[in-house]
C-alpha positions as CSV (number, residue, x, y, z in Angstrom):
1,X,-13.9,-64.9,-80.4
2,X,-14.8,-62.0,-78.1
3,X,-12.9,-60.8,-75.1
4,X,-15.6,-59.4,-72.8
5,X,-14.8,-57.1,-69.8
6,X,-17.9,-56.8,-67.5
7,X,-17.5,-53.5,-65.6
8,X,-19.8,-52.2,-62.9
9,X,-19.3,-48.8,-61.3
10,X,-20.7,-50.1,-58.0
11,X,-18.3,-52.0,-55.8
12,X,-18.9,-52.8,-52.1
13,X,-15.3,-52.4,-51.0
14,X,-14.1,-49.8,-53.5
15,X,-16.9,-47.8,-55.2
16,X,-16.0,-46.7,-58.8
17,X,-13.1,-49.1,-58.7
18,X,-12.8,-49.7,-62.5
19,X,-12.4,-45.9,-63.1
20,X,-9.8,-45.2,-60.4
21,X,-6.6,-43.7,-61.7
22,X,-3.5,-45.8,-62.2
23,X,-0.5,-44.2,-63.8
24,X,-2.7,-41.3,-64.9
25,X,-5.3,-43.5,-66.6
26,X,-8.5,-45.3,-65.5
27,X,-7.8,-48.8,-64.3
28,X,-10.2,-50.1,-67.0
29,X,-8.0,-48.6,-69.7
30,X,-5.0,-50.8,-68.6
31,X,-7.2,-53.9,-68.7
32,X,-8.6,-53.1,-72.1
33,X,-5.2,-52.4,-73.7
34,X,-3.7,-55.6,-72.3
35,X,-6.7,-57.5,-73.7
36,X,-6.1,-56.0,-77.1
37,X,-2.5,-57.4,-77.0
38,X,-3.8,-60.9,-76.7
39,X,-3.8,-63.3,-79.6
40,X,-6.9,-65.2,-80.5
41,X,-9.5,-62.5,-79.9
42,X,-11.4,-61.0,-82.8
43,X,-12.7,-58.1,-80.6
44,X,-12.6,-56.7,-77.1
45,X,-15.7,-55.0,-75.5
46,X,-16.5,-53.5,-72.2
47,X,-20.0,-54.4,-70.8
48,X,-21.5,-52.0,-68.3
49,X,-24.8,-50.6,-66.9
50,X,-23.3,-47.2,-66.0
51,X,-23.0,-44.2,-68.3
52,X,-19.8,-43.0,-66.4
53,X,-18.0,-46.2,-67.3
54,X,-19.3,-46.1,-70.9
55,X,-18.0,-42.5,-71.2
56,X,-14.6,-43.4,-69.9
57,X,-14.3,-46.3,-72.3
58,X,-15.2,-44.1,-75.2
59,X,-12.7,-41.5,-74.1
60,X,-9.8,-44.0,-74.4
61,X,-11.1,-45.3,-77.7
62,X,-12.6,-48.6,-76.5
63,X,-15.7,-50.5,-77.5
64,X,-18.5,-50.6,-75.1
65,X,-22.0,-52.0,-74.9
66,X,-24.7,-51.1,-72.3
67,X,-26.3,-54.0,-70.4
68,X,-29.1,-54.0,-67.8
69,X,-28.5,-53.0,-64.2
70,X,-30.4,-56.1,-63.2
71,X,-27.5,-58.4,-64.3
72,X,-26.5,-60.1,-61.1
73,X,-23.0,-61.1,-62.1
74,X,-20.3,-60.7,-64.7
75,X,-21.4,-64.0,-66.3
76,X,-25.0,-62.8,-66.5
77,X,-23.9,-59.5,-68.1
78,X,-21.8,-61.2,-70.7
79,X,-24.6,-63.7,-71.5
80,X,-27.0,-60.9,-72.0
81,X,-24.8,-59.3,-74.6
82,X,-23.7,-62.6,-76.2
83,X,-27.2,-63.5,-77.2
84,X,-26.6,-60.9,-80.0
85,X,-23.1,-62.1,-80.9
86,X,-22.1,-64.6,-83.6
87,X,-18.9,-65.6,-81.8
88,X,-18.6,-69.2,-81.0
89,X,-16.7,-68.6,-77.7
90,X,-16.2,-65.8,-75.2
91,X,-13.4,-65.0,-72.7
92,X,-14.5,-63.2,-69.5
93,X,-11.8,-60.7,-68.5
94,X,-12.0,-59.1,-65.0
95,X,-12.1,-55.3,-65.1
96,X,-10.1,-55.0,-61.9
97,X,-6.9,-56.7,-63.0
98,X,-4.8,-54.0,-64.7
99,X,-1.7,-56.2,-64.7
100,X,-3.4,-59.1,-66.5
101,X,-0.9,-60.9,-68.8
102,X,-1.9,-60.8,-72.5
103,X,-0.2,-64.2,-72.9
104,X,-2.6,-65.7,-70.3
105,X,-5.6,-64.4,-72.2
106,X,-4.1,-65.8,-75.4
107,X,-3.6,-69.2,-73.8
108,X,-7.3,-69.4,-72.8
109,X,-8.5,-68.1,-76.2
110,X,-6.3,-70.6,-78.1
111,X,-7.5,-73.5,-75.9
112,X,-11.2,-72.7,-76.6
113,X,-10.6,-72.5,-80.3
114,X,-8.7,-75.8,-80.4
115,X,-11.1,-77.7,-78.0
116,X,-14.6,-76.8,-78.9
117,X,-15.6,-80.0,-77.1
118,X,-14.7,-78.5,-73.8
119,X,-17.5,-76.2,-72.5
120,X,-15.5,-74.0,-70.1
121,X,-11.9,-73.3,-69.1
122,X,-10.1,-71.1,-66.6
123,X,-6.5,-70.5,-65.3
124,X,-4.7,-71.3,-62.1
125,X,-1.2,-70.8,-60.7
126,X,0.9,-72.4,-57.9
127,X,-0.4,-71.2,-54.5
128,X,1.8,-70.1,-51.6
129,X,1.2,-70.8,-47.9
130,X,-0.1,-67.2,-47.6
131,X,-2.6,-67.9,-50.4
132,X,-3.9,-71.0,-48.7
133,X,-4.6,-69.0,-45.5
134,X,-6.3,-66.1,-47.3
135,X,-10.0,-66.5,-47.9
136,X,-9.8,-63.7,-50.5
137,X,-7.6,-66.0,-52.6
138,X,-9.7,-68.8,-54.2
139,X,-8.1,-72.2,-54.4
140,X,-8.9,-75.0,-56.9
141,X,-8.2,-78.7,-56.9
142,X,-8.3,-80.7,-60.2
143,X,-8.5,-84.3,-61.3
144,X,-5.6,-85.9,-63.2
145,X,-6.9,-84.6,-66.5
146,X,-6.9,-81.0,-65.2
147,X,-10.6,-80.7,-64.7
148,X,-11.8,-78.8,-61.7
149,X,-13.0,-80.9,-58.8
150,X,-13.8,-78.0,-56.5
151,X,-13.1,-74.3,-55.9
152,X,-13.0,-72.9,-52.3
153,X,-11.9,-70.0,-50.2
154,X,-10.7,-72.6,-47.7
155,X,-7.2,-74.2,-47.8
156,X,-7.6,-77.1,-50.2
157,X,-6.2,-79.6,-50.4
158,X,-5.8,-80.1,-46.7
159,X,-2.3,-81.3,-45.8
160,X,-3.2,-84.2,-43.5
161,X,0.2,-85.7,-43.8
162,X,3.0,-83.2,-44.2
163,X,5.2,-85.9,-45.7
164,X,2.9,-86.3,-48.7
165,X,1.9,-82.8,-49.7
166,X,-0.3,-82.3,-52.8
167,X,0.3,-79.3,-55.1
168,X,-1.9,-76.3,-54.2
169,X,-3.3,-74.0,-56.9
170,X,-4.8,-70.6,-56.7
171,X,-7.5,-69.8,-59.1
172,X,-7.1,-66.9,-61.5
173,X,-10.5,-65.4,-62.2
174,X,-10.6,-65.4,-66.0
175,X,-13.0,-67.7,-67.7
176,X,-13.5,-69.0,-71.2
177,X,-16.8,-70.3,-72.4
178,X,-18.2,-71.9,-75.5
179,X,-21.1,-69.6,-76.4
180,X,-23.8,-72.2,-75.8
181,X,-22.3,-73.1,-72.4
182,X,-22.3,-69.4,-71.4
183,X,-26.0,-69.0,-72.3
184,X,-27.0,-72.2,-70.5
185,X,-25.0,-71.3,-67.4
186,X,-26.6,-67.9,-67.1
187,X,-30.0,-69.4,-67.4
188,X,-29.5,-71.6,-64.3
189,X,-30.4,-70.5,-60.8
190,X,-27.8,-70.0,-58.1
191,X,-26.7,-73.2,-56.4
192,X,-26.1,-74.0,-52.7
193,X,-22.3,-74.3,-52.9
194,X,-22.2,-71.1,-55.1
195,X,-24.1,-69.2,-52.4
196,X,-22.0,-70.7,-49.5
197,X,-18.6,-69.9,-51.0
198,X,-19.8,-66.8,-53.0
199,X,-18.1,-68.3,-56.0
200,X,-20.3,-68.4,-59.2
201,X,-18.1,-70.9,-61.0
202,X,-19.4,-73.5,-58.6
203,X,-22.8,-73.2,-60.3
204,X,-21.1,-74.9,-63.3
205,X,-19.7,-77.8,-61.3
206,X,-22.9,-78.3,-59.4
207,X,-24.8,-78.6,-62.7
208,X,-22.3,-81.1,-64.2
209,X,-20.5,-78.6,-66.5
210,X,-16.8,-79.4,-66.6
211,X,-14.2,-76.7,-66.2
212,X,-10.8,-77.3,-67.7
213,X,-8.0,-75.7,-65.6
214,X,-4.9,-74.5,-67.4
215,X,-1.9,-73.8,-65.3
216,X,0.3,-70.8,-65.7
217,X,3.5,-69.9,-63.9
218,X,2.2,-67.1,-61.7
219,X,-0.8,-65.0,-60.9
220,X,-0.9,-61.2,-61.1
221,X,-2.2,-58.9,-58.5
222,X,-5.8,-57.6,-58.8
223,X,-7.4,-54.6,-57.1
224,X,-9.9,-55.2,-54.3
225,X,-8.8,-52.5,-51.8
226,X,-7.1,-49.1,-51.8
227,X,-3.9,-50.8,-50.6
228,X,-4.1,-53.1,-53.6
229,X,-4.4,-50.0,-55.8
230,X,-1.4,-48.4,-54.3
231,X,0.6,-51.6,-54.7
232,X,-0.3,-51.8,-58.4
233,X,0.5,-48.1,-58.9
234,X,4.0,-48.8,-57.7
235,X,4.4,-51.7,-60.1
236,X,3.2,-49.5,-63.0
237,X,5.6,-46.7,-62.1
238,X,8.4,-46.2,-64.6
């Protein structure tokens, strides 16, 4: 099984985000090292279209593969590389989550290996009231077997009756795919809900591909803004 880290240099809100320094090292180095600590992965590779990112990965001893600039999403980038891999499954690890828990990656990898009948899986954690109100935090609702019903930036489920609250989950943007599912998903065009919410995982649901949601105790902070970077820097400080 491969742990794949798609890493663009371009970022609308924070250009060059994956190479920004955290505790004296590129953010991507922290992600890569935490992925190496996970169980269940045979290899970890960074996928990029930028020579600056490739050079940085090589400088900290990581494995990197070049992919076309035309890849529209992380899923597309991984699928392009996975066509040449023999691995039966792939875990998609975000390059802007330097505090990602190795145990969470392991949970997803072990699940994919144990359940080859499940095409796709992801993680979620309990959502706070602040999470529900924040459109930058993606929420997910599931059926009773833990399969995703819908992902949204809106507050779901809506608490119509405060006396009967339903548990709220925030999505954690790490995905596991069986290889055939990944290649099929990347071959499909963008879908209406995917475009409306700007959430590529909705392409899977709109095409009838089930996504198993595994719950973990808590989410970890990612980096979308300079304020996020400063907060993570403080958490990494000795």
